[in-house]
N, CA and C atoms as an extended XYZ file, in Angstrom:
588
Properties=species:S:1:pos:R:3:atomname:S:1:resname:S:1:resid:I:1 pbc="F F F"
N         2.276      -10.587       -5.207 N   MET     1
C         1.958      -10.422       -4.002 CA  MET     1
C         1.045       -9.363       -3.442 C   MET     1
N         0.636       -9.700       -2.140 N   LEU     2
C        -0.351       -8.604       -1.769 CA  LEU     2
C         0.147       -7.711       -0.708 C   LEU     2
N         0.233       -6.532       -0.369 N   ARG     3
C         0.475       -5.744        0.456 CA  ARG     3
C        -0.306       -4.821        1.129 C   ARG     3
N        -1.009       -4.564        2.068 N   ASP     4
C        -1.907       -3.443        2.642 CA  ASP     4
C        -3.241       -3.791        1.220 C   ASP     4
N        -3.710       -4.980        1.292 N   GLY     5
C        -4.690       -4.732        0.561 CA  GLY     5
C        -4.850       -4.490       -0.939 C   GLY     5
N        -3.729       -3.802       -1.702 N   MET     6
C        -2.807       -3.895       -3.072 CA  MET     6
C        -2.442       -5.324       -3.372 C   MET     6
N        -2.094       -5.821       -4.980 N   ALA     7
C        -1.506       -6.881       -5.166 CA  ALA     7
C        -0.326       -6.482       -6.312 C   ALA     7
N         0.229       -6.968       -6.110 N   PHE     8
C         1.699       -6.538       -7.034 CA  PHE     8
C         2.240       -7.988       -7.830 C   PHE     8
N         2.532       -7.960       -8.956 N   ASP     9
C         3.397       -9.074       -9.523 CA  ASP     9
C         4.881       -8.782       -9.842 C   ASP     9
N         5.486       -9.697       -9.814 N   LEU    10
C         6.991       -9.251       -8.915 CA  LEU    10
C         7.422      -10.929      -10.173 C   LEU    10
N         7.941      -10.418      -11.202 N   ILE    11
C         8.491      -10.971      -12.454 CA  ILE    11
C        10.053      -11.079      -12.011 C   ILE    11
N        10.170      -12.672      -12.639 N   GLY    12
C        11.644      -12.676      -12.824 CA  GLY    12
C        12.353      -13.576      -12.045 C   GLY    12
N        11.426      -13.945      -11.313 N   MET    13
C        11.959      -15.261      -10.134 CA  MET    13
C        11.898      -16.544      -10.909 C   MET    13
N        13.037      -17.683      -10.499 N   ALA    14
C        13.452      -18.668      -10.985 CA  ALA    14
C        11.853      -19.833      -10.600 C   ALA    14
N        11.538      -20.621      -12.026 N   PRO    15
C        11.975      -20.840      -12.568 CA  PRO    15
C        12.140      -20.016      -14.191 C   PRO    15
N        10.909      -19.223      -13.553 N   GLY    16
C        10.813      -18.117      -15.224 CA  GLY    16
C        11.596      -17.168      -15.691 C   GLY    16
N        12.368      -16.849      -17.080 N   PRO    17
C        13.306      -15.886      -17.396 CA  PRO    17
C        13.748      -14.637      -16.901 C   PRO    17
N        14.622      -13.999      -16.407 N   SER    18
C        14.750      -12.556      -15.610 CA  SER    18
C        15.092      -11.681      -16.336 C   SER    18
N        13.847      -10.498      -15.997 N   PRO    19
C        14.790       -9.422      -17.493 CA  PRO    19
C        15.723       -8.707      -17.091 C   PRO    19
N        16.179       -8.048      -18.521 N   VAL    20
C        18.097       -7.366      -18.215 CA  VAL    20
C        17.273       -6.162      -17.523 C   VAL    20
N        18.654       -6.060      -16.564 N   PRO    21
C        18.420       -4.782      -15.705 CA  PRO    21
C        18.497       -3.910      -16.581 C   PRO    21
N        17.151       -2.685      -16.460 N   PRO    22
C        17.403       -1.313      -17.084 CA  PRO    22
C        19.116       -0.961      -16.798 C   PRO    22
N        18.923       -0.007      -18.008 N   GLN    23
C        19.763        1.268      -17.538 CA  GLN    23
C        19.104        2.295      -16.859 C   GLN    23
N        20.948        2.716      -16.747 N   SER    24
C        20.231        4.143      -15.026 CA  SER    24
C        21.028        5.165      -15.814 C   SER    24
N        20.489        6.743      -15.320 N   ARG    25
C        21.543        7.931      -15.736 CA  ARG    25
C        21.761        8.808      -14.113 C   ARG    25
N        20.673        7.922      -13.373 N   HIS    26
C        21.177        8.602      -12.007 CA  HIS    26
C        21.585        7.429      -10.794 C   HIS    26
N        22.396        7.604      -10.360 N   ARG    27
C        23.034        6.473       -8.926 CA  ARG    27
C        23.176        7.207       -7.984 C   ARG    27
N        22.697        6.477       -6.806 N   TYR    28
C        22.469        6.618       -5.339 CA  TYR    28
C        22.790        5.723       -4.825 C   TYR    28
N        23.956        5.673       -3.564 N   GLY    29
C        24.222        4.881       -2.813 CA  GLY    29
C        25.109        3.738       -3.747 C   GLY    29
N        25.518        3.321       -5.156 N   VAL    30
C        25.542        2.170       -5.477 CA  VAL    30
C        26.997        2.721       -6.305 C   VAL    30
N        28.211        2.051       -6.386 N   PRO    31
C        29.167        2.230       -6.699 CA  PRO    31
C        29.265        2.485       -8.471 C   PRO    31
N        29.702        2.717       -9.111 N   GLU    32
C        29.978        3.024      -10.822 CA  GLU    32
C        29.794        1.898      -11.390 C   GLU    32
N        30.451        0.864      -11.248 N   ASP    33
C        31.010       -0.103      -11.938 CA  ASP    33
C        29.774       -1.423      -11.337 C   ASP    33
N        29.097       -1.301      -10.560 N   LEU    34
C        28.232       -2.530       -9.915 CA  LEU    34
C        27.006       -2.840      -11.116 C   LEU    34
N        26.502       -2.318      -11.389 N   ILE    35
C        25.424       -3.174      -12.407 CA  ILE    35
C        25.883       -4.095      -13.420 C   ILE    35
N        26.898       -3.201      -13.807 N   GLU    36
C        27.656       -4.253      -15.240 CA  GLU    36
C        28.142       -5.745      -14.845 C   GLU    36
N        28.109       -6.222      -13.810 N   THR    37
C        29.083       -7.107      -13.585 CA  THR    37
C        27.527       -8.467      -13.304 C   THR    37
N        26.031       -7.630      -13.274 N   ARG    38
C        24.920       -8.437      -12.749 CA  ARG    38
C        24.213       -8.397      -14.425 C   ARG    38
N        23.419       -9.767      -14.280 N   LYS    39
C        23.071      -10.230      -15.779 CA  LYS    39
C        21.447      -10.487      -15.592 C   LYS    39
N        20.816       -9.949      -14.418 N   ALA    40
C        19.670      -10.371      -14.132 CA  ALA    40
C        18.737       -8.984      -13.273 C   ALA    40
N        17.689       -9.412      -13.231 N   ALA    41
C        16.888       -8.080      -12.919 CA  ALA    41
C        15.541       -8.753      -11.980 C   ALA    41
N        14.524       -8.332      -11.313 N   LEU    42
C        13.464       -8.588      -10.950 CA  LEU    42
C        12.257       -7.844      -10.994 C   LEU    42
N        10.996       -7.544      -11.659 N   ILE    43
C        10.221       -6.379      -12.079 CA  ILE    43
C         9.493       -6.340      -11.320 C   ILE    43
N         8.902       -5.655       -9.664 N   LEU    44
C         7.810       -5.473       -8.952 CA  LEU    44
C         6.879       -3.874       -9.656 C   LEU    44
N         5.774       -4.390      -10.195 N   ARG    45
C         4.381       -3.620      -10.723 CA  ARG    45
C         3.720       -4.139      -10.331 C   ARG    45
N         2.859       -3.113      -10.139 N   PRO    46
C         1.541       -2.843       -9.754 CA  PRO    46
C         0.278       -3.814      -10.598 C   PRO    46
N        -0.563       -4.892       -9.598 N   GLY    47
C        -1.514       -5.717      -10.295 CA  GLY    47
C        -2.632       -5.146      -10.844 C   GLY    47
N        -2.834       -5.409      -11.989 N   LEU    48
C        -3.647       -5.108      -13.071 CA  LEU    48
C        -5.030       -4.128      -12.722 C   LEU    48
N        -5.445       -4.473      -11.584 N   HIS    49
C        -6.794       -3.862      -10.679 CA  HIS    49
C        -6.228       -2.690      -10.398 C   HIS    49
N        -4.863       -2.340      -10.066 N   LEU    50
C        -4.194       -0.656      -10.035 CA  LEU    50
C        -3.851       -0.311      -11.094 C   LEU    50
N        -3.926       -0.433      -11.940 N   GLU    51
C        -3.479        0.346      -13.614 CA  GLU    51
C        -3.094        1.854      -13.511 C   GLU    51
N        -4.892        1.930      -12.990 N   GLY    52
C        -5.440        3.182      -13.490 CA  GLY    52
C        -4.779        3.940      -12.064 C   GLY    52
N        -4.408        3.271      -10.939 N   GLY    53
C        -3.677        4.283       -9.861 CA  GLY    53
C        -2.458        3.896       -9.825 C   GLY    53
N        -2.046        3.794      -10.383 N   ALA    54
C        -0.521        3.405      -10.767 CA  ALA    54
C         0.404        4.182       -9.999 C   ALA    54
N        -0.146        5.893      -10.841 N   TYR    55
C         0.544        6.908      -10.056 CA  TYR    55
C         0.065        7.671       -9.232 C   TYR    55
N        -0.764        7.011       -8.498 N   SER    56
C        -0.888        7.683       -6.976 CA  SER    56
C        -0.351        7.496       -5.992 C   SER    56
N         0.119        8.317       -5.058 N   LEU    57
C         1.177        8.270       -3.959 CA  LEU    57
C         0.722        7.006       -2.849 C   LEU    57
N        -0.326        6.822       -2.769 N   PRO    58
C        -0.609        5.754       -1.864 CA  PRO    58
C        -0.272        4.454       -2.476 C   PRO    58
N        -0.388        4.078       -3.878 N   VAL    59
C        -0.034        3.078       -4.687 CA  VAL    59
C         1.558        2.753       -4.164 C   VAL    59
N         2.242        4.059       -4.633 N   VAL    60
C         3.982        4.064       -5.188 CA  VAL    60
C         4.275        3.648       -3.393 C   VAL    60
N         3.501        4.193       -2.038 N   ARG    61
C         3.711        4.379       -1.188 CA  ARG    61
C         4.339        2.787       -0.755 C   ARG    61
N         2.968        2.224       -1.122 N   VAL    62
C         2.812        0.456       -0.542 CA  VAL    62
C         3.646        0.050       -1.725 C   VAL    62
N         3.993        0.363       -2.938 N   MET    63
C         4.873       -0.845       -3.440 CA  MET    63
C         6.530       -0.643       -3.128 C   MET    63
N         6.681        0.370       -3.128 N   MET    64
C         8.038        1.364       -2.275 CA  MET    64
C         8.468        0.475       -0.561 C   MET    64
N         7.204        0.630       -0.050 N   ASP    65
C         7.386       -0.501        1.284 CA  ASP    65
C         7.855       -1.841        0.607 C   ASP    65
N         7.280       -2.300        0.084 N   LEU    66
C         7.269       -3.737       -0.292 CA  LEU    66
C         8.542       -4.381       -0.797 C   LEU    66
N         8.912       -3.332       -1.917 N   ALA    67
C        10.242       -3.476       -2.534 CA  ALA    67
C        11.239       -3.431       -1.324 C   ALA    67
N        11.144       -2.400       -0.303 N   CYS    68
C        12.123       -2.230        0.726 CA  CYS    68
C        12.032       -4.024        1.525 C   CYS    68
N        11.075       -4.367        1.407 N   ALA    69
C        10.959       -5.845        2.703 CA  ALA    69
C        11.206       -6.820        1.753 C   ALA    69
N        11.446       -6.664        0.422 N   LEU    70
C        11.870       -7.956       -0.644 CA  LEU    70
C        13.661       -7.317       -0.660 C   LEU    70
N        13.808       -6.178       -0.882 N   ALA    71
C        15.338       -6.176       -0.556 CA  ALA    71
C        15.702       -6.450        0.710 C   ALA    71
N        15.282       -6.685        1.458 N   ARG    72
C        15.829       -6.841        2.836 CA  ARG    72
C        16.452       -8.520        2.971 C   ARG    72
N        14.956       -9.093        2.241 N   GLU    73
C        14.905      -10.717        2.487 CA  GLU    73
C        15.699      -11.588        0.698 C   GLU    73
N        16.231      -10.475       -0.113 N   LEU    74
C        16.795      -11.297       -1.207 CA  LEU    74
C        18.420      -10.765       -0.841 C   LEU    74
N        19.515      -11.572       -0.408 N   ASP    75
C        20.874      -11.492       -0.257 CA  ASP    75
C        21.877      -11.075       -1.105 C   ASP    75
N        20.988      -11.456       -2.613 N   ASP    76
C        21.701      -11.180       -3.792 CA  ASP    76
C        21.375       -9.852       -4.258 C   ASP    76
N        20.567       -9.068       -3.408 N   LEU    77
C        20.460       -8.004       -4.462 CA  LEU    77
C        20.557       -6.786       -4.263 C   LEU    77
N        21.441       -6.519       -5.163 N   CYS    78
C        22.728       -5.409       -5.280 CA  CYS    78
C        21.784       -4.035       -5.143 C   CYS    78
N        20.352       -3.603       -5.996 N   ALA    79
C        20.360       -2.429       -6.191 CA  ALA    79
C        18.978       -2.416       -6.791 C   ALA    79
N        18.015       -0.983       -6.399 N   LEU    80
C        17.213       -0.795       -7.107 CA  LEU    80
C        16.411       -0.345       -8.007 C   LEU    80
N        15.904       -0.105       -9.222 N   SER    81
C        16.031        0.884      -10.395 CA  SER    81
C        14.606        1.190      -10.014 C   SER    81
N        13.988        2.341      -10.674 N   TRP    82
C        12.767        3.247      -10.582 CA  TRP    82
C        13.142        4.016      -12.350 C   TRP    82
N        12.262        3.185      -12.907 N   ARG    83
C        12.495        3.694      -14.382 CA  ARG    83
C        11.941        4.976      -14.481 C   ARG    83
N        10.934        5.529      -14.305 N   PRO    84
C        10.519        6.721      -14.306 CA  PRO    84
C        11.607        7.508      -14.066 C   PRO    84
N        12.432        7.372      -13.484 N   ALA    85
C        13.649        8.594      -12.924 CA  ALA    85
C        14.987        7.734      -14.045 C   ALA    85
N        15.004        7.090      -13.776 N   SER    86
C        15.799        6.264      -14.969 CA  SER    86
C        17.271        5.938      -13.329 C   SER    86
N        16.744        5.684      -12.188 N   SER    87
C        17.267        5.483      -11.366 CA  SER    87
C        18.069        4.610      -10.863 C   SER    87
N        18.777        4.546      -10.089 N   LEU    88
C        19.370        2.914       -9.811 CA  LEU    88
C        20.131        3.361       -8.416 C   LEU    88
N        19.476        2.373       -7.067 N   VAL    89
C        19.703        2.984       -6.009 CA  VAL    89
C        20.268        1.873       -4.956 C   VAL    89
N        21.154        2.000       -4.238 N   GLY    90
C        21.812        0.931       -3.381 CA  GLY    90
C        20.695        0.856       -2.338 C   GLY    90
N        21.105       -0.465       -1.518 N   VAL    91
C        19.652       -1.293       -1.123 CA  VAL    91
C        19.904       -0.352        0.158 C   VAL    91
N        20.760       -0.163        0.884 N   GLU    92
C        20.701        0.485        2.423 CA  GLU    92
C        20.120        1.988        2.072 C   GLU    92
N        20.295        2.710        1.016 N   PHE    93
C        19.867        4.036        0.545 CA  PHE    93
C        18.348        4.089        0.445 C   PHE    93
N        18.444        3.323       -0.752 N   PHE    94
C        16.847        3.011       -0.774 CA  PHE    94
C        16.088        3.245        0.551 C   PHE    94
N        15.977        1.709        1.049 N   CYS    95
C        15.212        1.551        2.169 CA  CYS    95
C        15.674        2.261        3.300 C   CYS    95
N        16.393        2.889        3.729 N   ASN    96
C        16.699        4.381        4.756 CA  ASN    96
C        15.296        5.486        4.234 C   ASN    96
N        15.993        5.459        3.043 N   SER    97
C        14.878        6.826        2.591 CA  SER    97
C        13.158        6.121        2.406 C   SER    97
N        13.019        5.497        2.039 N   ILE    98
C        11.324        5.418        1.208 CA  ILE    98
C        10.995        5.034        3.455 C   ILE    98
N        11.767        4.373        4.195 N   THR    99
C        11.357        3.928        5.740 CA  THR    99
C        10.997        5.416        5.733 C   THR    99
N        12.041        6.299        5.767 N   HIS   100
C        12.128        7.312        6.651 CA  HIS   100
C        10.421        8.397        5.937 C   HIS   100
N        10.408        8.063        4.909 N   TRP   101
C         9.218        8.579        3.889 CA  TRP   101
C         7.749        7.772        4.588 C   TRP   101
N         7.898        6.598        4.826 N   ILE   102
C         6.718        6.286        5.433 CA  ILE   102
C         6.144        6.718        6.309 C   ILE   102
N         7.751        6.738        7.068 N   GLU   103
C         7.230        7.134        8.610 CA  GLU   103
C         6.867        8.909        8.925 C   GLU   103
N         6.566        9.439        7.854 N   GLY   104
C         6.630       10.851        7.823 CA  GLY   104
C         7.445       11.527        7.415 C   GLY   104
N         8.658       10.757        6.751 N   GLY   105
C         9.378       12.070        6.030 CA  GLY   105
C         8.948       12.603        5.275 C   GLY   105
N        10.348       13.282        4.596 N   PRO   106
C        10.228       13.650        2.603 CA  PRO   106
C        10.188       12.683        2.007 C   PRO   106
N         9.564       13.296        0.859 N   PHE   107
C         9.408       11.957       -0.176 CA  PHE   107
C        10.921       12.096       -0.793 C   PHE   107
N        11.088       10.884       -0.841 N   PRO   108
C        12.672       10.516       -1.555 CA  PRO   108
C        12.969       11.046       -2.414 C   PRO   108
N        13.531       12.280       -2.878 N   ALA   109
C        13.688       12.887       -3.855 CA  ALA   109
C        15.026       12.870       -5.329 C   ALA   109
N        15.370       11.898       -4.163 N   LEU   110
C        16.800       10.959       -4.667 CA  LEU   110
C        16.971        9.890       -4.849 C   LEU   110
N        16.195        9.410       -5.649 N   GLY   111
C        16.033        8.153       -6.049 CA  GLY   111
C        14.553        8.043       -7.474 C   GLY   111
N        13.698        8.531       -6.118 N   LEU   112
C        11.940        8.230       -7.118 CA  LEU   112
C        12.153        9.461       -8.276 C   LEU   112
N        13.035       10.451       -8.171 N   THR   113
C        13.433       11.343       -9.476 CA  THR   113
C        14.815       11.384       -9.625 C   THR   113
N        15.102       12.089      -10.121 N   GLY   114
C        16.667       12.173      -10.901 CA  GLY   114
C        16.887       13.388      -10.503 C   GLY   114
N        18.250       14.631      -10.490 N   LEU   115
C        18.185       15.610      -10.934 CA  LEU   115
C        19.717       15.425      -11.904 C   LEU   115
N        19.631       16.553      -13.112 N   ALA   116
C        20.621       16.575      -14.436 CA  ALA   116
C        21.013       17.652      -14.415 C   ALA   116
N        22.331       18.004      -14.970 N   THR   117
C        22.199       19.258      -15.248 CA  THR   117
C        22.081       19.581      -16.561 C   THR   117
N        21.565       20.528      -16.760 N   ALA   118
C        20.799       21.055      -18.486 CA  ALA   118
C        21.785       21.508      -19.316 C   ALA   118
N        21.899       21.598      -20.609 N   PRO   119
C        22.848       22.182      -21.363 CA  PRO   119
C        23.706       23.575      -21.330 C   PRO   119
N        22.530       24.547      -20.419 N   ASP   120
C        22.650       25.733      -19.691 CA  ASP   120
C        23.278       26.171      -19.133 C   ASP   120
N        23.233       25.278      -18.280 N   GLY   121
C        23.725       25.478      -16.968 CA  GLY   121
C        22.813       25.127      -16.029 C   GLY   121
N        21.430       24.749      -16.004 N   GLY   122
C        20.171       24.708      -15.257 CA  GLY   122
C        20.339       23.548      -14.611 C   GLY   122
N        19.660       23.338      -14.153 N   LEU   123
C        19.293       21.734      -13.110 CA  LEU   123
C        18.175       21.176      -13.153 C   LEU   123
N        17.467       20.441      -13.760 N   HIS   124
C        16.108       20.131      -13.677 CA  HIS   124
C        15.990       18.373      -13.687 C   HIS   124
N        14.346       18.225      -12.947 N   SER   125
C        14.384       16.757      -12.367 CA  SER   125
C        14.203       16.125      -13.785 C   SER   125
N        14.148       14.819      -13.339 N   GLU   126
C        13.472       13.293      -14.116 CA  GLU   126
C        12.861       12.278      -13.320 C   GLU   126
N        11.719       12.566      -13.722 N   GLY   127
C        11.061       11.528      -13.466 CA  GLY   127
C         9.506       11.927      -12.113 C   GLY   127
N         9.541       13.252      -11.829 N   LEU   128
C         8.634       14.184      -11.477 CA  LEU   128
C         7.427       13.860      -12.160 C   LEU   128
N         7.555       13.668      -13.823 N   VAL   129
C         6.177       14.137      -14.275 CA  VAL   129
C         5.600       12.862      -14.151 C   VAL   129
N         6.202       11.788      -13.566 N   TYR   130
C         5.325       10.656      -13.355 CA  TYR   130
C         4.616       11.067      -12.129 C   TYR   130
N         4.564       11.483      -11.373 N   PHE   131
C         3.424       12.063      -10.011 CA  PHE   131
C         3.112       13.026      -10.451 C   PHE   131
N         3.024       14.142      -11.066 N   ILE   132
C         2.676       15.636      -11.504 CA  ILE   132
C         2.136       15.652      -12.849 C   ILE   132
N         3.025       14.858      -13.907 N   GLY   133
C         2.547       15.660      -14.452 CA  GLY   133
C         4.146       16.606      -14.981 C   GLY   133
N         4.705       16.722      -15.070 N   GLN   134
C         5.507       18.337      -15.041 CA  GLN   134
C         7.008       17.842      -14.446 C   GLN   134
N         7.968       18.544      -15.112 N   GLU   135
C         9.523       18.401      -14.444 CA  GLU   135
C         9.716       19.823      -13.957 C   GLU   135
N        10.490       19.496      -12.606 N   LEU   136
C        10.841       21.005      -12.468 CA  LEU   136
C        11.989       21.206      -12.921 C   LEU   136
N        12.419       22.557      -13.315 N   ARG   137
C        13.595       23.307      -13.729 CA  ARG   137
C        14.034       24.637      -13.004 C   ARG   137
N        15.233       24.127      -12.318 N   VAL   138
C        16.183       25.307      -11.848 CA  VAL   138
C        16.884       26.377      -12.885 C   VAL   138
N        16.509       27.525      -12.903 N   GLU   139
C        17.140       28.157      -13.888 CA  GLU   139
C        18.889       28.485      -13.564 C   GLU   139
N        19.725       28.723      -14.690 N   PRO   140
C        21.100       28.608      -14.454 CA  PRO   140
C        21.227       29.683      -13.412 C   PRO   140
N        21.003       30.734      -13.396 N   GLU   141
C        20.681       31.989      -12.317 CA  GLU   141
C        20.814       31.090      -11.126 C   GLU   141
N        20.087       30.464      -10.184 N   LEU   142
C        20.065       29.831       -9.368 CA  LEU   142
C        21.176       28.395       -8.949 C   LEU   142
N        21.391       27.755      -10.430 N   ALA   143
C        22.166       26.862      -10.211 CA  ALA   143
C        23.370       26.149      -10.592 C   ALA   143
N        24.381       27.999      -10.046 N   GLU   144
C        25.837       28.058      -10.226 CA  GLU   144
C        26.600       27.061       -9.038 C   GLU   144
N        25.960       27.033       -8.123 N   ASP   145
C        26.006       25.887       -6.941 CA  ASP   145
C        25.228       25.065       -6.958 C   ASP   145
N        25.885       23.725       -7.613 N   LYS   146
C        24.935       23.223       -7.998 CA  LYS   146
C        24.811       21.865       -7.043 C   LYS   146
N        25.038       21.731       -5.650 N   MET   147
C        24.799       21.283       -4.137 CA  MET   147
C        23.387       22.222       -3.900 C   MET   147
N        23.519       23.262       -3.532 N   ARG   148
C        22.551       24.361       -3.367 CA  ARG   148
C        21.032       24.264       -4.225 C   ARG   148
N        21.837       24.189       -4.968 N   ALA   149
C        20.520       24.170       -6.315 CA  ALA   149
C        20.343       22.579       -5.930 C   ALA   149
N        20.633       21.600       -5.926 N   ALA   150
C        19.828       19.927       -5.658 CA  ALA   150
C        19.468       20.217       -4.617 C   ALA   150
N        19.710       20.502       -3.613 N   GLN   151
C        19.032       21.270       -1.959 CA  GLN   151
C        17.570       21.473       -2.280 C   GLN   151
N        18.147       22.669       -3.279 N   LEU   152
C        16.344       23.483       -3.244 CA  LEU   152
C        15.479       22.393       -3.832 C   LEU   152
N        15.960       21.960       -5.178 N   ALA   153
C        15.348       21.110       -6.311 CA  ALA   153
C        14.773       19.975       -4.914 C   ALA   153
N        15.393       19.443       -4.146 N   VAL   154
C        15.039       18.404       -3.982 CA  VAL   154
C        13.793       18.717       -2.810 C   VAL   154
N        13.993       19.939       -2.512 N   ARG   155
C        12.915       20.508       -1.791 CA  ARG   155
C        11.523       20.857       -1.867 C   ARG   155
N        11.610       21.513       -3.549 N   LEU   156
C        10.465       22.090       -4.005 CA  LEU   156
C         9.677       20.249       -5.063 C   LEU   156
N        10.753       19.376       -4.918 N   ILE   157
C        10.117       18.677       -5.878 CA  ILE   157
C         8.830       17.783       -4.302 C   ILE   157
N         9.828       17.460       -3.163 N   ASN   158
C         8.543       16.897       -1.997 CA  ASN   158
C         7.316       18.003       -1.928 C   ASN   158
N         7.326       19.437       -1.952 N   GLN   159
C         6.280       19.784       -2.105 CA  GLN   159
C         5.515       19.895       -3.221 C   GLN   159
N         5.962       20.062       -3.992 N   LEU   160
C         5.519       19.513       -5.559 CA  LEU   160
C         4.369       18.218       -5.479 C   LEU   160
N         5.338       17.351       -4.975 N   VAL   161
C         4.240       16.039       -4.979 CA  VAL   161
C         3.134       15.992       -3.987 C   VAL   161
N         3.370       16.610       -3.303 N   TYR   162
C         1.946       17.062       -2.534 CA  TYR   162
C         0.888       17.514       -2.951 C   TYR   162
N         1.912       18.955       -3.601 N   GLU   163
C         0.571       20.058       -4.072 CA  GLU   163
C        -0.103       19.318       -5.356 C   GLU   163
N         1.036       18.757       -6.448 N   GLY   164
C        -0.180       18.347       -7.552 CA  GLY   164
C         1.172       19.691       -8.835 C   GLY   164
N         0.445       19.035       -9.723 N   ARG   165
C         0.635       19.849      -10.980 CA  ARG   165
C         0.421       21.561      -10.854 C   ARG   165
N         1.349       21.992      -11.327 N   MET   166
C         1.102       23.591      -11.055 CA  MET   166
C         0.981       24.244      -12.739 C   MET   166
N         0.000       25.481      -11.853 N   GLU   167
C        -0.997       25.852      -13.418 CA  GLU   167
C        -0.524       27.033      -13.317 C   GLU   167
N        -0.071       28.039      -11.774 N   ALA   168
C        -0.148       29.601      -11.674 CA  ALA   168
C         1.312       29.819      -11.363 C   ALA   168
N         1.147       30.862      -11.581 N   ARG   169
C         2.953       31.118      -10.693 CA  ARG   169
C         2.418       31.645       -9.253 C   ARG   169
N         3.890       31.495       -8.865 N   GLN   170
C         3.426       31.162       -7.277 CA  GLN   170
C         4.588       31.959       -7.295 C   GLN   170
N         5.162       33.000       -6.063 N   GLN   171
C         6.077       33.635       -5.250 CA  GLN   171
C         6.652       32.655       -4.054 C   GLN   171
N         7.562       32.426       -3.687 N   ILE   172
C         7.913       31.914       -2.511 CA  ILE   172
C         9.548       31.748       -1.839 C   ILE   172
N         9.829       31.386       -0.721 N   VAL   173
C        10.540       32.247       -0.181 CA  VAL   173
C        11.738       31.113        0.070 C   VAL   173
N        13.261       30.870       -0.388 N   ALA   174
C        14.174       30.008       -0.526 CA  ALA   174
C        14.617       29.764        0.998 C   ALA   174
N        15.161       28.663        1.468 N   PRO   175
C        15.753       28.590        2.975 CA  PRO   175
C        16.714       29.610        3.441 C   PRO   175
N        17.004       29.736        2.139 N   ASP   176
C        18.049       31.146        2.612 CA  ASP   176
C        17.266       32.445        3.051 C   ASP   176
N        16.303       32.915        2.808 N   GLY   177
C        15.672       34.418        2.621 CA  GLY   177
C        15.521       34.764        0.941 C   GLY   177
N        16.055       34.109        0.142 N   MET   178
C        16.253       34.702       -0.725 CA  MET   178
C        14.746       34.641       -1.513 C   MET   178
N        14.066       35.331       -2.526 N   GLN   179
C        12.503       35.791       -2.851 CA  GLN   179
C        12.670       34.898       -4.047 C   GLN   179
N        11.863       33.900       -4.610 N   LEU   180
C        12.472       32.906       -5.960 CA  LEU   180
C        10.822       32.832       -6.480 C   LEU   180
N        10.519       32.869       -7.692 N   LEU   181
C         9.765       32.707       -8.820 CA  LEU   181
C         9.058       31.519       -8.591 C   LEU   181
N         8.316       30.629       -9.091 N   MET   182
C         8.186       29.214       -9.982 CA  MET   182
C         6.827       29.586      -10.444 C   MET   182
N         6.839       29.107      -11.708 N   GLU   183
C         5.758       29.018      -12.923 CA  GLU   183
C         6.370       28.049      -13.585 C   GLU   183
N         4.739       27.517      -14.125 N   PRO   184
C         4.953       27.053      -15.495 CA  PRO   184
C         5.701       27.618      -16.761 C   PRO   184
N         6.147       26.339      -17.154 N   SER   185
C         6.939       26.870      -18.671 CA  SER   185
C         5.152       27.047      -19.641 C   SER   185
N         5.680       27.760      -20.656 N   ILE   186
C         4.738       27.897      -21.616 CA  ILE   186
C         4.336       26.760      -22.228 C   ILE   186
N         4.591       26.020      -22.428 N   ASN   187
C         4.084       24.622      -22.790 CA  ASN   187
C         3.419       23.580      -21.444 C   ASN   187
N         3.374       23.980      -20.620 N   LYS   188
C         3.679       23.303      -19.237 CA  LYS   188
C         4.040       22.307      -18.813 C   LYS   188
N         5.284       21.932      -19.979 N   ARG   189
C         5.580       20.419      -19.442 CA  ARG   189
C         6.881       20.793      -18.170 C   ARG   189
N         7.490       21.983      -17.998 N   PHE   190
C         8.275       22.278      -16.572 CA  PHE   190
C         7.125       23.267      -15.640 C   PHE   190
N         8.358       23.587      -14.481 N   ILE   191
C         8.192       24.344      -13.719 CA  ILE   191
C         9.217       25.080      -13.340 C   ILE   191
N         8.965       26.162      -14.100 N   ARG   192
C        10.758       26.625      -13.547 CA  ARG   192
C        10.575       27.451      -12.527 C   ARG   192
N        11.881       27.465      -11.794 N   VAL   193
C        12.115       27.793      -10.358 CA  VAL   193
C        12.932       29.487      -10.844 C   VAL   193
N        12.906       30.497      -10.739 N   ARG   194
C        14.013       31.890      -11.159 CA  ARG   194
C        14.204       32.799       -9.691 C   ARG   194
N        15.021       33.911       -9.698 N   ARG   195
C        14.447       34.899       -8.439 CA  ARG   195
C        13.652       35.861       -8.905 C   ARG   195
N        12.460       35.869       -8.148 N   ALA   196
C        11.993       37.153       -8.019 CA  ALA   196
C        12.107       38.633       -9.007 C   ALA   196
């Protein structure tokens, strides 16, 4: 399929075999039991000529726009999955957030990334590594109120997607005025957020 001069492969249309729907850890805008009733999936992925740039925002943006267009045309489609974040997103939620992003709004962090609670009570992203090579971790001291921690994480994910990989410590101010410190972990796999 061609979109904005880029070619994408669509796998699973009849008469060919259909892939099994992927498992998901994060769900946005879909009922808990929805995917268990479905037996088939379609896969949309960058074509061979885009393999080197598949992780770039321009390619992801066009692919998500194409996925949205397909979702609006395929009446039986019940949800969209993004494997790097292990997310499953309802069609309406997905299309609204993607359209808003394409029109200049924030990156659709809930869907193209996921948020999970760590055993120590911290909050961390899943799937941000696809875009910047690192995940975000909100330390437990900031994650007692899960809703506020999630809102902070979504804002920071939006910022990080555009700024890219973090190599050095940064001091930032949270929306409520709190002074925060963002710094790469020792192994550089995480960006840790804590009080300054």
